[in-house]
C-alpha positions in Angstrom: -62.1 -72.1 0.8 -59.0 -73.9 2.2 -59.1 -71.9 5.5 -63.1 -71.5 5.8 -63.7 -75.0 5.4 -60.8 -76.3 7.7 -61.9 -74.1 10.2 -65.6 -74.6 10.5 -64.6 -78.3 10.4 -62.4 -77.8 13.5 -65.0 -75.6 15.1 -67.8 -78.2 15.1 -65.2 -81.0 16.1 -63.9 -78.9 18.9 -67.5 -77.8 20.2 -67.8 -81.9 21.4 -65.3 -84.2 19.9 -66.8 -87.0 21.4 -70.1 -86.8 19.2 -69.3 -89.0 16.1 -71.1 -86.8 13.9 -69.1 -84.1 14.7 -66.1 -86.4 13.8 -67.4 -87.5 10.7 -67.9 -83.8 9.8 -64.2 -83.2 10.6 -63.2 -85.7 8.1 -65.7 -84.3 5.5 -64.4 -80.7 6.2 -60.7 -81.5 5.8 -61.3 -83.5 2.6 -63.0 -80.3 1.3 -59.8 -78.4 2.7 -57.6 -80.7 1.1 -59.4 -80.1 -2.4 -59.3 -76.5 -1.9 -55.2 -76.7 -1.4 -55.0 -78.7 -4.3 -57.0 -76.2 -6.2 -54.8 -73.1 -5.1 -51.8 -75.5 -6.0 -53.0 -75.5 -9.4 -53.7 -71.9 -9.8 -50.1 -71.5 -9.1 -48.9 -74.4 -11.3 -46.2 -72.7 -13.8 -45.2 -76.1 -15.2 -46.8 -79.5 -16.2 -45.0 -81.3 -13.2 -46.6 -78.8 -10.9 -49.8 -79.3 -12.2 -49.8 -82.8 -12.4 -48.8 -83.0 -8.5 -51.8 -80.3 -7.8 -54.1 -82.5 -9.4 -53.3 -85.5 -7.6 -53.6 -83.2 -4.5 -57.1 -82.4 -5.4 -58.2 -85.3 -6.7 -57.4 -87.1 -3.6 -59.4 -84.5 -1.8 -62.5 -85.0 -4.1 -62.4 -88.9 -3.4 -62.4 -88.2 0.3 -65.0 -86.0 0.1 -67.9 -88.5 -1.3 -66.3 -90.6 1.8 -66.6 -87.9 4.4 -69.9 -86.6 3.4 -71.5 -90.1 3.4 -70.4 -90.6 7.0 -71.4 -87.3 8.1 -74.8 -87.5 6.5 -75.5 -90.9 7.9 -74.5 -90.3 11.4 -76.5 -86.9 11.2 -79.6 -89.4 10.0 -78.9 -91.7 12.6 -78.4 -94.7 10.1 -74.7 -95.2 10.1 -75.1 -98.6 11.6 -77.5 -99.8 9.1 -75.4 -98.5 6.1 -72.3 -99.8 8.1 -71.8 -102.8 5.0 -72.2 -100.6 2.0 -70.0 -97.6 3.6 -67.0 -100.2 4.4 -67.4 -100.8 0.4 -67.2 -97.2 -0.7 -64.5 -96.5 1.5 -62.5 -99.6 0.0 -63.2 -98.6 -3.6 -62.2 -94.9 -2.4 -59.0 -96.1 -1.2 -58.6 -98.2 -4.3 -59.0 -95.0 -6.4 -56.6 -93.0 -4.2 -53.8 -95.5 -4.7 -54.9 -95.5 -8.5 -54.4 -91.5 -8.5 -50.9 -91.5 -7.2 -50.2 -94.6 -9.5 -51.2 -92.3 -12.3 -53.9 -94.8 -13.5 -56.6 -92.0 -13.8 -54.5 -89.6 -15.4 -50.9 -89.6 -16.2 -50.4 -86.3 -18.0 -51.8 -82.8 -18.1 -52.0 -79.9 -20.9 -53.2 -76.6 -21.3 -56.5 -77.1 -22.6 -57.7 -73.5 -22.2 -56.6 -70.0 -20.9 -57.5 -71.1 -17.2 -54.2 -73.6 -17.0 -53.4 -77.0 -17.2 -55.9 -80.0 -17.4 -55.7 -83.9 -16.9 -55.8 -86.1 -19.8 -58.0 -88.7 -18.2 -57.2 -92.3 -18.8 -60.1 -95.2 -19.3 -60.2 -95.9 -15.4 -61.2 -92.1 -14.7 -64.4 -92.7 -16.3 -65.1 -95.7 -13.9 -64.4 -93.4 -11.1 -66.4 -90.4 -12.5 -69.2 -92.7 -12.4 -68.8 -93.7 -8.9 -68.4 -90.3 -7.9 -71.8 -89.4 -9.5 -73.1 -92.6 -7.7 -72.0 -91.3 -4.4 -72.9 -87.8 -4.8 -76.5 -89.0 -5.4 -76.5 -91.7 -2.7 -75.9 -89.3 0.2 -78.0 -86.3 -1.3 -80.9 -88.4 -1.9 -80.8 -89.6 1.8 -80.4 -86.4 3.3 -83.4 -85.2 1.2 -85.7 -88.4 2.5 -84.5 -87.1 5.9 -85.6 -83.8 5.8 -89.2 -85.0 3.9 -89.9 -87.4 7.0 -88.3 -85.2 9.8 -89.8 -83.1 12.6 -89.7 -79.2 11.7 -87.0 -78.3 13.4 -85.2 -81.1 12.1 -86.5 -80.9 8.6 -85.0 -77.3 8.5 -81.5 -78.5 9.5 -81.2 -81.0 7.0 -82.7 -78.8 4.3 -79.6 -76.8 5.0 -77.4 -79.5 4.9 -79.1 -80.9 1.5 -79.0 -77.3 -0.4 -75.7 -76.2 0.9 -73.7 -79.6 -0.1 -75.8 -79.3 -3.5 -74.6 -76.1 -4.0 -70.8 -77.2 -3.0 -71.0 -80.2 -5.4 -72.7 -77.8 -8.4 -69.6 -75.5 -8.0 -66.8 -77.9 -7.3 -68.4 -80.2 -10.0 -68.3 -77.8 -12.8 -64.2 -78.4 -12.7 -64.6 -81.9 -14.2 -65.8 -80.3 -17.7 -62.5 -79.6 -18.8 -61.4 -83.1 -18.3 -64.0 -83.8 -21.0 -62.5 -81.4 -23.2 -65.4 -78.7 -22.5 -64.1 -75.3 -22.4 -65.9 -73.8 -19.1 -64.5 -71.3 -16.7 -63.6 -72.4 -13.3 -65.5 -69.6 -11.3 -68.3 -71.5 -10.3 -65.7 -73.3 -7.8 -66.2 -70.2 -5.6 -69.7 -71.7 -4.7 -67.7 -74.1 -2.2 -67.2 -71.0 -0.2 -71.0 -70.4 -0.5 -71.8 -73.8 1.0 -69.5 -73.1 3.9 -71.4 -70.1 4.6 -74.5 -71.6 4.3 -73.6 -74.7 6.7 -72.1 -72.0 9.4 -75.5 -70.4 9.3 -77.2 -73.5 10.0 -74.8 -74.2 12.9 -75.2 -71.2 14.5 -79.0 -70.3 13.9 -80.7 -73.6 14.1 -78.0 -75.4 16.3 -77.1 -77.9 13.6 -74.6 -80.0 15.4 -76.5 -80.6 18.2 -78.8 -83.2 16.9 -77.3 -86.8 16.8 -80.2 -88.3 15.3 -82.8 -86.9 13.0 -84.9 -89.6 11.8 -85.8 -92.6 13.8 -88.5 -94.1 11.5 -87.8 -97.3 10.1 -87.9 -98.5 6.2 -87.0 -94.9 4.9 -83.7 -95.3 4.1 -83.6 -98.6 2.6 -80.9 -98.9 -0.3 
């Protein structure tokens, strides 16, 4: 997952480094790659200290993913400037949550909760972050969905690919939250993150996705 995600992000960026949408996608893709690296480290963990470090890495990736996705989505939709203030607030909060991860305020210990390995014991602040994570996911996906509902035919197809591929990635990665809550669920659906990469790569090749810089020009559609 890390190699494919980072590779696609670099491919998009190097295609045209001056386009802000491509730069935003680079940040988004590198964030997914960081999460995947942390996930790999977790799978290789033999001790609680190794697992704790791995979860700090992958949780940092999770936090960055939402900031990266919102940047990418809003540049793609041509509404980045009007969403500037709320994005700054979101990035600031995500920065604080990142500090909280490495300060062990979201979780400070891990334990073997099931046969698949170690999982964190979340603190109270984790539940605040989890609610914020859900909000960011909903906020970004709902904006992209509004985008393809009002876009021209080709742009609508492009945005549908972004919406459904990202939704699949969120569903696959999101199942990993379940063991945090003590729900015994296998981590196999994490493989859907790779499916997300494949669908988006197809959209880039087939529909020239990253060539569009402004998908929507209608006013009033994206009011918060």
